[in-house]
C-alpha positions in Angstrom: -63.5 -22.5 54.0 -65.4 -20.1 51.7 -64.3 -20.0 48.0 -62.5 -17.0 46.6 -64.5 -14.9 44.0 -63.4 -12.1 41.8 -65.1 -8.8 42.0 -66.6 -7.2 38.9 -63.6 -4.9 38.5 -61.1 -7.8 38.8 -63.0 -9.8 36.1 -62.8 -6.8 33.9 -59.0 -6.6 34.3 -58.7 -10.4 33.6 -60.7 -9.9 30.4 -58.6 -7.0 29.2 -55.3 -8.8 29.9 -56.6 -11.9 28.1 -57.8 -9.9 25.1 -54.5 -8.0 24.9 -52.5 -11.3 24.9 -54.7 -12.7 22.2 -54.2 -9.6 20.0 -50.5 -9.8 20.6 -50.3 -13.4 19.5 -52.5 -12.7 16.5 -50.2 -9.8 15.5 -47.1 -11.9 15.8 -48.8 -14.6 13.6 -49.7 -12.1 10.9 -46.3 -10.4 10.7 -44.6 -11.6 7.5 -41.5 -13.5 8.3 -39.0 -14.6 5.7 -37.1 -17.8 6.0 -34.1 -17.5 8.4 -31.0 -18.1 6.4 -28.5 -20.7 7.6 -25.0 -21.6 6.8 -26.2 -24.2 4.3 -28.0 -21.5 2.3 -24.5 -20.2 1.3 -22.9 -23.5 0.4 -22.7 -25.1 -3.0 -20.9 -28.3 -3.7 -18.4 -29.2 -6.4 -14.9 -28.3 -7.3 -16.0 -25.1 -9.1 -17.9 -23.6 -6.0 -17.0 -20.1 -4.8 -15.3 -20.3 -1.5 -15.7 -18.0 1.5 -13.0 -15.4 2.0 -10.5 -16.0 4.8 -9.9 -12.5 6.3 -6.6 -13.8 7.8 -5.4 -14.9 4.3 -6.9 -12.6 1.7 -6.5 -13.7 -1.9 -7.8 -12.9 -5.3 -11.0 -14.9 -6.1 -12.2 -15.7 -9.6 -15.9 -14.8 -8.8 -17.2 -15.0 -12.4 -15.9 -18.5 -13.2 -17.1 -20.1 -10.0 -20.5 -21.3 -8.9 -21.9 -18.9 -6.4 -24.7 -19.6 -3.9 -26.0 -16.1 -4.4 -27.9 -14.9 -7.5 -27.4 -11.2 -8.2 -29.5 -9.1 -10.7 -29.5 -5.4 -11.7 -32.5 -3.4 -12.9 -31.6 0.1 -14.0 -34.0 3.0 -14.4 -33.4 4.7 -16.9 -31.0 2.5 -18.8 -27.5 3.7 -18.0 -25.7 6.0 -20.5 -22.1 7.3 -20.4 -22.1 10.5 -18.5 -25.7 10.0 -17.3 -27.3 9.0 -14.0 -29.4 6.0 -13.3 -31.1 4.5 -10.2 -30.2 0.8 -10.0 -32.3 -1.9 -8.2 -30.0 -4.7 -7.0 -31.6 -8.0 -6.0 -29.7 -10.6 -3.9 -31.2 -14.0 -3.4 -29.9 -17.4 -2.4 -29.7 -20.2 -5.0 -33.0 -21.5 -3.7 -34.7 -18.1 -4.1 -34.6 -16.8 -0.5 -34.2 -13.0 -0.4 -31.1 -11.6 1.3 -32.0 -8.4 3.1 -30.2 -6.3 5.8 -31.3 -8.5 8.6 -29.4 -11.4 7.0 -26.1 -9.5 6.8 -23.6 -8.1 9.1 -21.4 -5.0 8.2 -18.3 -5.4 6.1 -16.3 -2.5 7.5 -19.3 -0.3 8.2 -21.6 -1.3 5.4 -24.0 -4.2 4.8 -23.2 -4.4 1.1 -20.2 -2.9 -0.8 -20.4 -2.7 -4.6 -17.4 -2.4 -6.8 -17.9 -1.4 -10.5 -15.3 -1.6 -13.2 -15.6 -0.8 -16.9 -14.0 -2.9 -19.7 -10.9 -0.7 -19.9 -10.3 -0.9 -16.1 -10.1 2.9 -16.1 -13.5 3.7 -14.5 -13.7 2.2 -11.0 -16.5 3.1 -8.6 -17.3 1.9 -5.1 -20.9 2.2 -4.0 -22.9 1.4 -0.9 -26.6 0.5 -1.6 -29.5 1.1 0.7 -32.1 -1.5 1.5 -35.2 -1.2 -0.7 -38.9 -1.7 0.2 -39.1 -5.4 -1.0 -37.1 -8.2 0.6 -33.8 -8.8 -1.1 -33.9 -5.5 -3.0 -31.2 -2.7 -2.6 -31.1 0.7 -4.3 -28.1 2.7 -5.4 -27.3 5.6 -7.9 -24.8 4.9 -10.7 -23.1 7.5 -13.0 -20.8 5.7 -15.4 -18.0 7.7 -17.0 -17.5 5.4 -20.0 -19.6 3.1 -22.2 -19.5 -0.7 -22.6 -20.3 -3.6 -20.3 -19.5 -2.8 -16.7 -19.0 -5.6 -14.2 -20.3 -5.0 -10.7 -19.2 -7.1 -7.9 -21.0 -7.3 -4.5 -19.0 -7.8 -1.3 -21.2 -8.8 1.8 -21.1 -10.9 4.9 -24.0 -13.2 5.7 -24.8 -13.3 9.5 -25.2 -17.1 9.2 -21.5 -17.6 8.3 -19.7 -14.5 9.5 -17.5 -14.8 6.4 -17.4 -12.5 3.3 -19.3 -13.7 0.3 -19.3 -12.3 -3.3 -21.5 -12.1 -6.3 -21.4 -10.3 -9.7 -23.6 -9.1 -12.5 -23.0 -7.2 -15.8 -24.6 -3.9 -16.8 -24.5 -2.5 -20.3 -23.8 1.2 -20.6 -24.7 3.0 -23.9 -22.4 5.6 -25.4 -23.2 9.2 -24.4 -24.7 11.9 -26.7 -21.3 13.3 -27.4 -19.5 10.2 -28.4 -15.7 10.4 -28.1 -13.0 8.1 -29.4 -11.0 6.5 -26.7 -7.6 5.2 -27.6 -6.9 1.7 -26.1 -4.8 2.1 -22.9 -1.2 1.1 -23.3 -0.3 -1.3 -20.5 2.6 0.0 -18.4 3.5 -1.1 -14.9 3.0 1.8 -12.5 3.7 2.1 -8.8 3.4 5.9 -8.4 0.4 7.9 -9.5 -0.1 11.7 -9.4 -3.8 12.4 -8.8 -5.6 15.6 -7.8 -2.6 17.2 -6.2 -1.4 14.1 -4.4 1.3 11.5 -5.0 0.1 8.0 -4.3 2.6 5.2 -4.0 2.2 1.4 -3.9 5.2 -0.7 -3.0 5.7 -4.5 -3.0 8.0 -6.3 -0.6 8.4 -8.9 -3.3 9.7 -7.9 -6.7 8.7 -9.5 -9.0 5.4 -10.8 -7.7 4.8 -14.5 -8.3 1.6 -16.5 -8.0 0.7 -18.3 -4.8 3.1 -16.2 -2.8 1.8 -14.1 0.1 2.7 -10.6 -1.0 3.0 -7.5 1.3 1.8 -4.3 -0.4 2.5 -0.9 1.3 0.4 2.1 0.4 1.3 5.8 1.0 0.0 9.2 0.0 1.5 12.6 0.3 1.0 16.1 -1.2 2.5 16.6 -4.6 4.2 19.6 -3.1 5.7 17.6 -0.3 4.5 17.0 3.2 2.2 14.6 5.1 -1.5 14.4 4.7 -4.1 13.2 7.2 -6.5 10.5 6.0 -10.0 10.3 7.3 -12.1 7.1 7.6 -13.8 6.1 4.4 -16.4 3.3 4.7 -14.7 2.4 8.0 -11.2 2.2 6.6 -8.3 4.6 6.3 -7.2 3.1 3.1 -8.6 0.5 0.7 -7.1 -1.5 -2.2 -9.2 -3.2 -4.8 -7.5 -5.4 -7.3 -9.1 -6.6 -10.6 -7.5 -8.9 -13.2 -7.3 -7.8 -16.8 -10.3 -10.0 -17.8 -12.3 -8.9 -14.8 -12.9 -12.5 -13.7 -12.8 -11.5 -10.0 -11.4 -9.1 -7.4 -9.9 -8.8 -4.0 -11.0 -6.0 -1.6 -8.4 -5.1 1.1 -8.9 -2.7 4.0 -6.7 -0.9 6.5 -8.9 -0.4 9.5 -9.4 3.0 10.9 -8.2 3.6 14.5 -10.7 3.3 17.3 -10.0 6.8 18.6 -11.8 9.7 16.8 -9.8 12.0 14.6 -7.4 11.5 11.7 -3.9 10.0 11.8 -1.0 11.4 9.7 -0.4 9.1 6.8 3.3 9.6 7.4 2.8 7.7 10.7 0.2 5.3 9.3 1.7 3.5 6.2 -0.8 0.7 5.9 0.3 -2.7 4.7 -1.9 -5.3 2.9 -1.2 -9.0 2.6 -2.6 -10.7 -0.5 -2.1 -13.8 -2.7 -2.6 -14.0 -6.4 -3.6 -17.4 -7.7 -3.1 -16.8 -11.4 -0.4 -15.0 -13.4 -1.3 -12.0 -15.5 -2.0 -8.3 -15.4 -3.9 -6.6 -12.6 -5.1 -3.1 -11.8 -5.0 -2.2 -8.1 -7.3 0.7 -7.3 -6.6 2.6 -4.1 -9.2 4.6 -2.2 -8.4 7.1 0.5 -10.3 10.1 2.0 -8.2 13.3 2.2 -9.7 16.5 3.3 -13.2 15.2 2.9 -12.5 14.1 -0.7 -12.3 10.5 -1.9 -9.1 10.1 -4.0 -8.8 7.1 -6.2 -5.8 6.0 -8.2 -5.0 2.9 -10.3 -1.7 1.0 -10.1 -0.9 -1.5 -12.8 1.1 -4.6 -11.8 2.0 -7.9 -13.3 2.0 -11.3 -11.6 4.5 -13.9 -12.9 4.1 -17.7 -12.8 
């Protein structure tokens, strides 16, 4: 039997295929690849460790006083000033220094990272959604503080390795603006109804008074101040959001009422969202609501007290 031999054209094809495969392997080898984060990258031991959030049993978490497996830093440019605008670079890394980029996270609602900023008086609350930066672990977002003092910014995100929400925090000093104004200390007064921008926003508790370690049902509603229903639209994937901070800003809880799968809005009169939450410590809390009405984000603070 005579041996099989390639023609000159066939040998050329073999050579081209081999060269292409070699270049592909070389390219894959040269592509920078960060360490793939695992569940253990988000676990720290000890009784003071920050725990993952159980979506089925949301509760207030003291983020600041617990040991977190995530290091969060803020680098503003220019330094933030009351009434001014800054561009902030946020860096998220694991305790061992591994960067946490968009590929390592899955969306919470519709965003990879949600930032919740609150000033010392608890009267300037802002929710922001940063975009991934050019360097691994870096995120960018604009920030325009309305007051001065040391703001506390909490990050809410979900690692793909765990599928459970994780939190981190960092402080940001805001200098007084050019036209400094005297601000009288806020007088604490429990409030369940707030008039804001032509709307009446209401928060009701099924338990009154509210006690620690009880699972509390909160019901939120909004209507026109002149009467009549309004139609909320999705905001960051939710029809309504409640964010609670304690008076000392040691932590927060971020509660969502999911938007319906069908497109279009739903009358708030037919959609009175309820939120279940547990407070682990007594004290004063501010619950900020967020809702999108007519293309505008309306926020309002409710002041509540949790008893022992």
